[in-house]
C-alpha positions as CSV (number, residue, x, y, z in Angstrom):
1,M,15.5,22.8,-2.0
2,N,12.9,25.2,-3.5
3,F,9.4,24.0,-2.9
4,D,7.7,26.7,-4.9
5,D,6.2,25.7,-8.3
6,T,8.1,26.7,-11.4
7,P,6.1,28.5,-14.1
8,Q,5.6,25.2,-15.9
9,E,4.5,23.4,-12.7
10,A,2.1,26.2,-11.8
11,A,0.5,25.9,-15.3
12,F,0.3,22.1,-14.8
13,R,-1.3,22.6,-11.4
14,E,-3.9,25.1,-12.8
15,T,-4.8,22.6,-15.6
16,A,-5.2,19.8,-13.1
17,R,-7.2,21.9,-10.7
18,K,-9.7,23.0,-13.4
19,W,-10.1,19.4,-14.6
20,V,-10.8,18.1,-11.0
21,E,-13.3,20.9,-10.4
22,A,-15.1,20.1,-13.6
23,N,-15.2,16.3,-13.4
24,A,-15.0,15.2,-9.7
25,P,-18.1,13.6,-8.1
26,K,-18.7,16.4,-5.7
27,E,-21.7,14.6,-4.2
28,L,-19.1,12.4,-2.4
29,H,-16.8,15.1,-1.1
30,A,-18.3,15.4,2.4
31,E,-18.3,11.6,2.9
32,L,-14.8,11.2,1.6
33,S,-13.5,14.0,3.8
34,K,-14.8,12.1,6.9
35,S,-13.2,8.8,6.0
36,S,-9.5,9.7,6.3
37,L,-8.9,8.1,9.7
38,G,-10.3,4.6,9.1
39,R,-10.9,2.6,6.0
40,I,-13.0,4.1,3.2
41,R,-16.6,3.1,3.4
42,L,-19.3,4.8,1.3
43,A,-22.9,4.7,2.6
44,N,-24.7,4.4,-0.7
45,H,-22.0,3.4,-3.2
46,D,-19.6,0.5,-3.7
47,I,-16.0,1.7,-3.5
48,V,-14.9,-0.6,-6.3
49,D,-17.6,0.5,-8.8
50,V,-17.1,4.2,-8.0
51,G,-13.3,3.7,-8.1
52,K,-13.5,2.1,-11.6
53,A,-15.6,5.0,-12.9
54,W,-13.3,7.6,-11.5
55,Q,-10.2,5.8,-12.7
56,K,-11.7,5.4,-16.2
57,K,-12.6,9.1,-16.4
58,K,-9.0,10.0,-15.3
59,F,-7.5,7.6,-17.9
60,E,-9.5,9.0,-20.8
61,A,-8.3,12.5,-19.9
62,G,-4.7,11.5,-19.3
63,W,-4.7,11.8,-15.5
64,A,-4.4,8.1,-14.5
65,C,-0.9,6.6,-13.7
66,L,0.3,9.8,-15.3
67,H,4.0,9.1,-14.4
68,W,3.9,6.0,-16.5
69,P,5.1,6.0,-20.1
70,K,2.4,6.8,-22.6
71,E,2.7,3.5,-24.3
72,Y,1.7,1.8,-21.1
73,G,-1.3,4.1,-20.4
74,G,0.4,7.0,-18.6
75,R,1.3,10.5,-19.5
76,D,5.1,10.6,-19.2
77,A,4.7,13.1,-16.4
78,T,7.5,14.0,-14.0
79,P,7.5,12.8,-10.4
80,I,6.9,16.4,-9.3
81,E,3.8,16.6,-11.6
82,K,2.6,13.4,-10.1
83,V,2.8,15.0,-6.6
84,I,1.0,18.1,-7.9
85,W,-1.8,15.9,-9.3
86,Q,-2.2,14.1,-6.1
87,Q,-2.4,17.4,-4.2
88,E,-5.1,18.7,-6.6
89,E,-7.0,15.4,-6.7
90,G,-7.3,15.7,-2.9
91,V,-10.0,13.5,-1.2
92,Y,-11.1,12.1,-4.6
93,G,-7.9,10.2,-4.7
94,K,-9.4,7.9,-2.1
95,L,-11.9,6.7,-4.7
96,T,-9.1,4.8,-6.4
97,Q,-8.1,2.8,-3.3
98,P,-8.8,-0.5,-5.2
99,F,-6.1,0.5,-7.7
100,Q,-3.4,1.6,-5.3
101,I,-1.7,-1.8,-5.1
102,G,-1.8,-2.2,-8.8
103,E,-0.6,1.3,-9.6
104,G,1.9,1.6,-6.7
105,M,3.3,-1.9,-6.5
106,C,2.3,-4.4,-9.1
107,G,2.5,-2.1,-12.1
108,P,6.1,-0.9,-11.4
109,T,7.1,-4.6,-10.9
110,V,5.6,-5.7,-14.3
111,M,7.2,-2.6,-15.9
112,A,10.6,-3.5,-14.5
113,W,10.6,-7.3,-15.0
114,G,7.8,-8.2,-17.4
115,S,8.0,-8.9,-21.2
116,E,7.0,-6.2,-23.6
117,D,3.9,-8.2,-24.5
118,A,2.9,-8.4,-20.8
119,K,3.4,-4.6,-20.3
120,R,1.3,-3.6,-23.3
121,R,-1.4,-6.2,-22.5
122,H,-1.9,-5.4,-18.8
123,L,-0.6,-1.9,-17.9
124,P,-3.0,0.2,-20.0
125,K,-5.9,-1.9,-18.6
126,L,-4.7,-1.3,-15.1
127,A,-4.4,2.4,-15.7
128,A,-7.9,2.5,-17.3
129,G,-9.5,0.9,-14.3
130,E,-10.4,-2.3,-16.3
131,E,-8.1,-4.6,-14.2
132,I,-7.5,-4.6,-10.5
133,W,-4.3,-6.3,-9.1
134,C,-3.4,-7.7,-5.8
135,Q,-0.1,-8.9,-4.2
136,L,0.2,-12.5,-3.1
137,F,3.2,-12.6,-0.7
138,S,2.4,-13.3,2.9
139,E,1.8,-16.8,4.2
140,P,0.6,-18.2,7.6
141,S,3.8,-20.2,8.3
142,A,6.3,-17.5,7.2
143,G,5.2,-14.5,9.2
144,S,7.4,-11.5,8.5
145,D,9.9,-13.7,6.7
146,V,8.6,-13.6,3.2
147,A,11.5,-15.8,2.0
148,G,10.3,-18.5,4.3
149,L,7.2,-19.1,2.2
150,R,6.0,-22.7,1.3
151,T,3.8,-22.2,-1.7
152,R,5.3,-24.4,-4.4
153,A,5.5,-23.9,-8.2
154,E,6.6,-26.9,-10.2
155,K,7.5,-26.8,-13.9
156,K,5.3,-28.9,-16.2
157,G,6.2,-28.3,-19.8
158,D,5.5,-24.7,-20.7
159,N,3.5,-24.2,-17.6
160,W,3.9,-24.0,-13.8
161,V,1.6,-25.8,-11.4
162,V,1.1,-24.0,-8.1
163,N,-0.1,-25.3,-4.7
164,G,-0.2,-23.5,-1.4
165,Q,-1.8,-20.7,0.5
166,K,-1.4,-16.9,1.0
167,I,-3.0,-14.8,3.6
168,W,-3.7,-11.1,4.4
169,T,-4.1,-10.4,0.7
170,S,-5.7,-7.0,0.3
171,G,-8.4,-6.8,-2.3
172,A,-8.0,-10.4,-3.5
173,H,-11.8,-10.8,-3.5
174,Y,-12.3,-8.2,-6.2
175,S,-8.9,-8.5,-8.0
176,D,-8.5,-9.7,-11.6
177,F,-4.8,-10.4,-11.5
178,G,-2.2,-10.8,-8.8
179,L,1.6,-11.0,-8.3
180,L,2.6,-14.3,-6.9
181,I,5.9,-15.3,-5.4
182,A,6.4,-19.1,-5.0
183,R,9.2,-21.6,-4.2
184,T,10.5,-23.3,-7.3
185,D,13.6,-24.9,-5.8
186,P,13.7,-26.2,-2.2
187,N,17.3,-27.5,-2.5
188,V,18.9,-24.0,-2.3
189,P,18.9,-21.4,0.4
190,K,15.5,-19.9,0.9
191,H,16.2,-16.5,-0.8
192,K,17.6,-18.2,-3.9
193,G,14.8,-20.7,-4.7
194,L,12.0,-18.2,-5.3
195,T,10.3,-17.2,-8.6
196,M,7.8,-14.4,-9.3
197,F,4.7,-14.8,-11.5
198,F,1.5,-13.0,-12.3
199,L,-1.7,-14.9,-12.6
200,D,-5.4,-14.5,-13.4
201,M,-7.3,-14.6,-10.1
202,K,-10.2,-16.4,-11.9
203,S,-7.9,-19.3,-12.8
204,P,-9.3,-22.8,-11.9
205,G,-8.0,-23.8,-8.5
206,V,-7.8,-20.3,-7.0
207,E,-10.1,-19.9,-3.9
208,V,-10.5,-16.6,-2.1
209,L,-11.9,-16.5,1.4
210,P,-12.4,-13.0,2.9
211,I,-11.3,-12.4,6.5
212,K,-13.7,-10.6,8.8
213,Q,-11.9,-7.8,10.6
214,A,-12.4,-6.2,14.0
215,N,-13.5,-2.9,12.4
216,G,-16.3,-4.7,10.6
217,M,-14.8,-4.6,7.2
218,Q,-13.4,-7.4,4.9
219,E,-10.4,-6.1,3.0
220,F,-8.0,-8.9,3.7
221,N,-8.3,-12.5,2.4
222,E,-6.9,-16.0,2.5
223,V,-6.1,-17.3,-1.0
224,Y,-5.7,-21.0,-1.7
225,F,-4.0,-22.6,-4.7
226,T,-4.8,-26.1,-5.8
227,D,-3.0,-27.3,-9.0
228,V,-3.3,-23.8,-10.4
229,V,-1.7,-23.6,-13.9
230,I,0.4,-20.5,-14.8
231,P,2.0,-20.2,-18.2
232,D,5.8,-19.6,-18.2
233,S,5.1,-16.4,-20.2
234,Q,3.7,-15.0,-17.0
235,R,6.9,-15.3,-15.1
236,L,8.6,-12.1,-14.0
237,G,12.4,-12.3,-14.0
238,A,14.5,-15.4,-14.2
239,V,13.7,-18.7,-12.4
240,G,15.2,-18.5,-8.9
241,E,15.4,-14.7,-8.9
242,G,12.0,-14.0,-7.4
243,W,13.6,-12.4,-4.3
244,S,15.2,-9.7,-6.4
245,V,12.0,-9.1,-8.2
246,S,10.1,-8.9,-4.9
247,L,12.4,-6.2,-3.7
248,T,11.1,-3.9,-6.5
249,T,7.5,-4.6,-5.2
250,L,8.4,-4.2,-1.6
251,M,10.3,-0.9,-2.0
252,N,7.4,0.6,-4.0
253,E,5.0,-0.8,-1.4
254,R,6.7,0.9,1.5
255,M,7.0,4.2,-0.4
256,S,3.4,4.0,-1.4
257,I,2.1,3.2,2.1
258,G,4.3,5.8,3.8
259,A,3.3,8.5,1.3
260,R,-0.5,7.8,1.3
261,L,-1.2,6.8,4.9
262,A,-3.3,9.3,6.8
263,T,-1.8,9.7,10.2
264,G,-4.7,11.7,11.6
265,V,-2.6,14.7,12.7
266,P,-4.9,17.5,11.3
267,E,-7.9,15.7,12.6
268,M,-6.4,15.3,16.1
269,F,-5.6,19.0,16.3
270,E,-9.1,19.9,15.4
271,F,-10.5,17.3,17.8
272,C,-8.4,18.7,20.7
273,S,-9.4,22.2,19.8
274,N,-13.0,21.4,20.4
275,L,-12.9,18.7,23.2
276,M,-13.8,20.0,26.6
277,L,-12.1,18.3,29.5
278,E,-12.6,18.9,33.2
279,D,-10.1,21.7,33.3
280,G,-10.9,23.2,29.9
281,L,-10.1,22.5,26.3
282,A,-7.9,19.5,25.6
283,I,-5.5,21.6,23.5
284,D,-4.8,23.9,26.5
285,D,-3.6,20.9,28.5
286,P,0.3,20.9,28.7
287,A,0.5,17.1,28.3
288,V,-1.8,17.1,25.3
289,R,0.1,20.0,23.7
290,S,3.4,18.2,24.1
291,K,2.0,15.2,22.3
292,L,0.5,17.3,19.5
293,A,3.9,19.1,19.1
294,S,5.7,15.8,18.8
295,W,3.3,14.5,16.2
296,A,3.5,17.8,14.2
297,V,7.3,17.5,14.1
298,K,7.1,13.8,12.9
299,S,4.5,14.8,10.3
300,S,6.8,17.4,8.9
301,G,9.6,15.0,8.9
302,L,7.5,12.5,6.9
303,K,6.6,15.2,4.4
304,Y,10.2,16.1,3.7
305,T,11.4,12.5,3.7
306,S,8.8,11.9,1.0
307,Y,10.2,14.8,-0.9
308,R,13.6,13.2,-0.8
309,A,12.1,10.1,-2.4
310,I,10.5,12.2,-5.1
311,S,13.9,13.9,-5.8
312,A,15.4,10.4,-6.2
313,L,12.7,9.4,-8.6
314,S,13.1,12.6,-10.6
315,K,16.7,11.5,-11.2
316,G,15.6,8.2,-12.6
317,E,16.5,6.2,-9.4
318,R,14.3,3.3,-8.1
319,P,12.8,3.6,-4.6
320,G,15.4,2.5,-2.0
321,P,15.5,1.1,1.5
322,E,15.2,4.6,3.0
323,N,11.5,4.5,2.1
324,S,11.0,2.1,5.0
325,I,11.4,5.1,7.3
326,G,8.2,6.8,6.2
327,K,6.2,3.6,6.5
328,L,7.6,2.8,10.0
329,V,7.0,6.2,11.4
330,S,3.5,6.8,9.9
331,G,2.3,3.3,11.1
332,M,3.3,4.0,14.7
333,M,1.9,7.5,14.6
334,L,-1.5,6.2,13.4
335,Q,-1.8,3.9,16.3
336,D,-0.5,6.4,18.9
337,I,-2.9,9.2,17.8
338,A,-5.9,6.8,17.8
339,T,-5.0,5.6,21.3
340,C,-4.6,9.1,22.6
341,A,-7.9,10.2,21.1
342,M,-9.7,7.2,22.7
343,D,-8.1,8.0,26.0
344,L,-9.3,11.6,25.9
345,Q,-12.8,10.5,25.0
346,G,-13.1,8.2,28.0
347,A,-16.4,6.3,28.0
348,A,-17.5,8.3,24.9
349,G,-14.9,6.3,22.9
350,V,-17.4,3.4,22.6
351,L,-19.6,5.5,20.3
352,T,-19.3,5.1,16.6
353,G,-20.5,6.4,13.3
354,S,-23.7,8.4,13.8
355,D,-24.3,12.2,13.6
356,E,-22.5,14.1,16.3
357,E,-20.5,11.0,17.3
358,T,-18.8,10.8,13.8
359,V,-15.5,12.0,15.1
360,Q,-15.5,9.4,17.9
361,G,-16.4,6.8,15.4
362,Q,-13.6,7.8,13.1
363,F,-11.0,7.5,15.8
364,Q,-12.4,4.1,16.8
365,Q,-12.1,2.9,13.2
366,M,-8.6,4.3,13.2
367,L,-7.6,2.4,16.3
368,L,-9.1,-0.9,15.0
369,S,-7.4,-0.5,11.6
370,S,-4.0,0.8,12.8
371,P,-2.4,-2.5,13.9
372,S,-2.7,-3.8,10.3
373,M,-0.7,-0.8,9.1
374,R,2.2,-1.9,11.3
375,I,2.2,-5.3,9.6
376,A,1.3,-4.5,6.0
377,G,4.4,-3.9,3.8
378,G,6.7,-5.2,6.5
379,T,6.4,-5.3,10.3
380,D,8.1,-2.7,12.5
381,E,10.9,-5.1,13.3
382,I,11.6,-5.9,9.7
383,L,11.7,-2.2,8.8
384,R,14.0,-1.4,11.6
385,N,16.4,-4.1,10.4
386,I,16.3,-2.7,6.9
387,I,17.0,0.8,8.1
388,A,19.8,-0.3,10.3
389,E,21.5,-2.5,7.8
390,R,20.8,-1.0,4.4
391,V,20.5,2.7,5.3
392,L,22.8,3.2,8.3
393,G,25.2,0.4,7.4
394,L,25.1,-1.3,10.8
395,P,26.0,-5.0,11.2
396,G,23.3,-7.4,10.1
397,D,21.4,-9.7,12.4
398,I,22.8,-13.2,12.8
399,R,20.9,-15.5,10.5
400,V,21.6,-19.1,11.1
401,D,19.6,-20.3,8.1
402,K,21.2,-17.9,5.6
403,D,23.2,-20.5,3.6
404,V,21.2,-23.5,4.5
405,P,19.1,-25.2,1.8
406,Y,15.4,-24.5,2.4
407,N,14.5,-28.1,2.8
408,K,17.2,-28.6,5.5
409,I,15.9,-25.9,7.7
410,P,14.2,-27.4,10.8
411,T,10.6,-26.5,11.1
412,K,7.3,-28.0,12.3
413,G,4.6,-29.2,10.0
414,R,6.7,-29.5,6.8
C-alpha cells in the first residue's frame, strides 16, 4: 500500500493546512498540546462553548463531518481526505471532543437506520455544532452485557413510554439528543426484544446526574427515565431489531475510540529522554528501553490497522469486528504506559498540574482516566470474544441464556 499523497490528496492537504493556519484559535495551542494524556480541560474556557464555536466555523467552511453526504451537512469527502483533515487539524481536533460521539457513533447510526426526515432534520445541526448527542446503552444491572438491559419502552398509541436507568453516559449533562436502546418485548430471547430510539434529552421525565470521577472531572452520568414519551417517528430500525441497529453504533464506536485514543507513546519517549534515575537517564536503562520498543511496535501496529479500516471504508464497507483490535490494544497501552511512568517517578508521582510538575500531572491524569477506556465501548473481555469469534472464527462461548425468553432468565431484583 502506498502511503504517499496523490497529487489530488496533496492539493487537498495544502488547502486544509492553509485554512487551519488562518482560522484555528492559536491561543489555545499550548494548552491543547499538554492535554493529550488525560481528559481535555481548559483553564479559562469551557470546552463545550469553545467546541461549538470551532465546530460551527468548520461547518461554515465545509470542514465538519466532511465525509458525510453534502445533503446531511458534510462534504462528500473520501475516507482518505478525512484522515488528511484530521492530521492537519492536529491538536485543534480536541476542541470538538463534545461532538465525537455524535459524529463518530450516533450520526452514522441515524444515517444508516433513520428516516429521511430525521436525517435532514438532525444531521446538519450535529455537523454545525448546534446539537450534541450522547449514547444511552450501559445499565447498572447489565454490566458488559448490553443485551441484558432492563429499561422498558411500551407502545401507547403513536408513542413509546420509557422507564428505566442508564449509567456511564458520556456527555449526557450537556447533550441535546441521545440514542436509546430499550427492551420492548420481554417474552423473547434478550437480543431479539430490543428497539432503538433517539430522544430529546430535555424531554419531561429525563433526569441526568453527573458522576464525580477519581480524576476530578465529571464526564460520565447516570440518566433516569420516568414515563418519558418518545414518538414512534423517532424509532431507528424495526421494532425488535434494536440489537442489529446497536451493532452499527458499537462498531463505529470501537473504530472511533481506537483511532482517536492517545496512548502516550511520544510523550513517554520524551519523558524517559529527560528523566534522570540513579544510574543515568531512564531511556538508557535496558528494561525501560525494552518497554519503549514494545510500545513503539504496538503503536505502529495500531496505525496500520487503522489504515486497514480506512481502506475498507474507501470501498464503501461498514466498520467491522476487526476494529475491536485497535480499541483493545490502545486501551491496555494507555494504562500500561501511565503505570510505568508513575513507577519511574516514584514519590514525585503524587505531584500534579503545576508548572514544572505538568508532565507528572499529565501521567497521573492518564492513570486515573485509563481504566474507563478499558470499559467504554466494550470491556477487554467482550472485545476478546468478538475478535476470537467474529475475526478469527473460533468457537463461541457457551451461552446458556441464548434462546431463553428474557423474562425467564433467573436474576436477582427483577
